[in-house]
C-alpha positions as CSV (number, residue, x, y, z in Angstrom):
1,X,4.2,8.1,15.7
2,X,2.4,11.2,17.0
3,X,3.5,12.4,20.4
4,X,1.2,14.8,22.3
5,X,2.1,17.1,25.1
6,X,-0.6,18.1,27.6
7,X,-1.3,21.5,26.0
8,X,-2.2,19.8,22.7
9,X,-4.0,16.7,24.1
10,X,-6.3,18.9,26.2
11,X,-7.7,20.3,23.0
12,X,-9.4,17.0,22.5
13,X,-11.6,17.5,25.5
14,X,-12.0,21.3,25.7
15,X,-13.1,23.4,22.8
16,X,-10.1,25.7,22.1
17,X,-8.2,27.0,19.2
18,X,-6.7,23.9,17.5
19,X,-9.3,21.4,18.8
20,X,-10.4,20.6,15.3
21,X,-6.8,19.8,14.2
22,X,-6.2,17.6,17.3
23,X,-9.4,15.7,16.7
24,X,-8.4,15.2,13.1
25,X,-5.0,13.7,14.1
26,X,-6.7,11.6,16.8
27,X,-9.1,10.1,14.3
28,X,-6.3,9.3,11.9
29,X,-4.4,6.0,11.4
30,X,-1.2,6.8,13.2
31,X,-0.3,5.6,16.7
32,X,-0.1,8.0,19.6
33,X,2.3,8.4,22.5
34,X,2.8,10.8,25.4
35,X,4.4,11.0,28.8
36,X,2.9,8.8,31.5
37,X,1.8,11.8,33.5
38,X,-0.6,13.0,30.8
39,X,-3.6,11.5,32.6
40,X,-2.7,13.6,35.7
41,X,-2.4,16.7,33.6
42,X,-5.7,16.2,31.8
43,X,-7.5,15.4,35.1
44,X,-6.0,18.5,36.6
45,X,-7.3,20.6,33.7
46,X,-10.7,19.0,33.9
47,X,-11.0,19.6,37.6
48,X,-9.9,23.2,37.2
49,X,-12.7,23.8,34.7
50,X,-15.2,22.1,37.0
51,X,-14.1,24.4,39.9
52,X,-14.4,27.4,37.7
53,X,-17.8,26.2,36.5
54,X,-16.6,26.3,32.9
55,X,-18.1,22.9,32.0
56,X,-21.6,22.3,30.7
57,X,-23.9,20.5,33.1
58,X,-23.1,16.7,33.2
59,X,-19.9,17.1,31.1
60,X,-17.5,16.2,33.8
61,X,-18.2,12.5,33.9
62,X,-18.4,12.2,30.2
63,X,-15.1,13.9,29.6
64,X,-13.4,11.9,32.4
65,X,-14.6,8.7,30.8
66,X,-13.5,9.8,27.3
67,X,-10.0,10.6,28.7
68,X,-9.8,7.1,30.2
69,X,-10.9,5.5,26.9
70,X,-8.5,7.6,24.8
71,X,-5.5,7.0,27.0
72,X,-6.0,3.3,26.9
73,X,-5.0,3.6,23.2
74,X,-1.9,5.7,23.9
75,X,1.6,4.3,24.3
76,X,2.8,5.9,27.5
77,X,6.5,6.8,27.9
78,X,7.6,6.1,31.5
79,X,9.6,8.5,33.6
80,X,12.8,6.6,34.4
81,X,16.5,7.3,34.9
82,X,17.1,7.6,31.1
83,X,14.3,10.1,30.7
84,X,15.6,12.2,33.6
85,X,19.0,12.3,32.1
86,X,17.5,13.4,28.7
87,X,15.4,16.0,30.5
88,X,18.5,17.4,32.4
89,X,20.3,17.7,29.0
90,X,17.3,19.5,27.6
91,X,17.2,21.9,30.5
92,X,20.9,22.7,30.0
93,X,20.2,23.4,26.4
94,X,16.8,25.1,26.3
95,X,14.9,27.6,28.5
96,X,12.1,25.2,29.4
97,X,10.0,24.5,32.5
98,X,10.5,21.1,34.2
99,X,7.4,19.4,32.8
100,X,8.1,20.7,29.3
101,X,11.6,19.3,29.5
102,X,10.1,15.9,30.5
103,X,7.6,15.9,27.6
104,X,10.4,16.8,25.2
105,X,12.8,14.2,26.7
106,X,10.0,11.6,26.3
107,X,9.6,12.4,22.6
108,X,13.4,12.3,22.1
109,X,13.7,9.0,23.8
110,X,10.8,7.6,21.8
111,X,12.4,8.7,18.5
112,X,15.7,7.1,19.5
113,X,14.0,3.8,20.4
114,X,11.7,3.7,17.4
115,X,14.4,4.9,15.0
116,X,11.6,6.6,13.0
117,X,10.3,10.2,13.0
118,X,8.1,11.4,15.8
119,X,5.7,14.2,15.3
120,X,5.8,16.4,18.4
121,X,2.4,18.1,18.9
122,X,2.2,21.1,21.3
123,X,0.7,24.5,21.6
124,X,3.6,25.9,23.5
125,X,5.8,27.9,21.1
126,X,8.9,27.7,23.3
127,X,8.6,24.0,23.6
128,X,8.0,23.6,19.9
129,X,11.1,25.7,19.2
130,X,13.2,23.4,21.4
131,X,11.8,20.3,19.8
132,X,12.7,21.7,16.3
133,X,16.3,22.4,17.5
134,X,16.4,18.8,18.7
135,X,15.4,17.7,15.2
136,X,11.9,16.5,15.9
137,X,9.1,17.2,13.4
138,X,6.6,19.6,15.1
139,X,3.0,20.7,14.8
140,X,1.2,23.5,16.6
141,X,-2.5,22.6,16.2
142,X,-3.4,26.3,16.6
143,X,-1.7,27.2,13.4
144,X,-3.2,26.6,9.9
């Protein structure tokens, strides 16, 4: 199972360092998962780029549609009491922001439920370091 945080998933829609690697993963055969708020985060990033006029003409609608299509194929991890407890433990252990702790807690809960390895994909070095300490396999798509 491949688990994306928002920093990595956004590379699918916006040409950035690591976009090629994210698209390569996305076109592979493995299943994907992420936190249920991923759609909000991607929509926020898309709207920010629109406000900044950083999108090509007509791209907004196409990207928004692609996000919808892609996320229909992603297993979403809900935010519930269990996830909050995991996030609180993560916050006590690692110097993370709240949303980062939720993404990490989601991956940890998924790994516990599946009883199989989860590949945690992120471009945030601090979050990746915490994921490694928590025994998750990690991938920074910006690195070769």
